[in-house]
C-alpha positions as CSV (number, residue, x, y, z in Angstrom):
1,M,-10.7,0.2,32.2
2,T,-9.6,3.0,29.9
3,D,-10.5,6.4,30.6
4,Q,-12.7,7.6,27.8
5,T,-11.8,11.3,28.5
6,R,-8.4,11.0,27.5
7,W,-7.0,12.5,24.4
8,G,-7.0,10.3,21.4
9,I,-10.1,8.2,22.4
10,P,-12.1,9.4,19.9
11,Q,-9.9,8.5,17.2
12,V,-9.2,5.2,18.2
13,H,-13.1,4.5,18.1
14,Q,-13.1,6.1,14.6
15,K,-10.4,3.9,13.4
16,N,-11.5,0.5,14.8
17,K,-15.0,1.5,13.3
18,A,-13.3,1.9,9.9
19,I,-11.7,-1.4,10.4
20,K,-14.6,-3.1,11.1
21,K,-16.5,-1.7,8.2
22,Q,-13.6,-2.9,5.6
23,K,-14.0,-6.3,7.3
24,D,-17.8,-6.1,6.7
25,L,-17.3,-5.1,3.2
26,V,-15.0,-8.3,2.7
27,S,-17.6,-10.5,4.2
28,S,-20.4,-9.5,2.3
29,A,-18.2,-9.5,-0.7
30,M,-17.5,-13.2,-0.1
31,E,-20.9,-14.3,0.3
32,C,-21.3,-12.8,-3.4
33,V,-18.2,-14.8,-4.4
34,V,-19.3,-18.0,-3.2
35,K,-22.5,-17.9,-5.5
36,M,-20.4,-17.2,-8.7
37,D,-19.3,-19.3,-11.4
38,E,-15.8,-19.6,-12.6
39,S,-16.2,-17.2,-15.2
40,G,-17.9,-14.6,-12.8
41,I,-14.8,-15.0,-10.3
42,T,-11.9,-14.6,-13.0
43,D,-14.0,-11.2,-14.3
44,L,-13.9,-10.2,-10.9
45,M,-10.7,-10.5,-10.2
46,I,-9.7,-8.6,-13.5
47,Q,-11.6,-5.5,-12.3
48,I,-10.1,-6.1,-8.9
49,E,-6.5,-5.8,-10.3
50,A,-7.4,-2.9,-12.5
51,E,-9.0,-0.8,-9.6
52,Y,-6.1,-2.0,-7.3
53,E,-3.6,-0.5,-10.2
54,R,-5.4,2.6,-10.7
55,K,-5.5,3.3,-7.0
56,Y,-2.4,2.3,-5.9
57,G,-0.2,1.4,-9.1
58,K,1.0,5.2,-9.3
59,N,2.2,5.1,-5.8
60,K,4.9,2.6,-6.4
61,A,6.1,4.5,-9.8
62,K,6.5,8.1,-7.6
63,K,8.6,6.3,-4.8
64,V,11.1,4.9,-7.5
65,V,14.5,6.9,-7.0
66,L,16.6,7.0,-10.2
């Protein structure tokens, strides 16, 4: 068993909780997607792509070396 007093254990717990929360969010979102029709899923995909580009699209542009 791991010594719970060692350095870094709280950080590991926090990381594991964050990963579990992300997985729970995906699971709950998929429950809603199953109930949607084709047009709803298409609209959702467009919104997800736009949000992804807003959050992470700039990062790719900044890392380009000319």
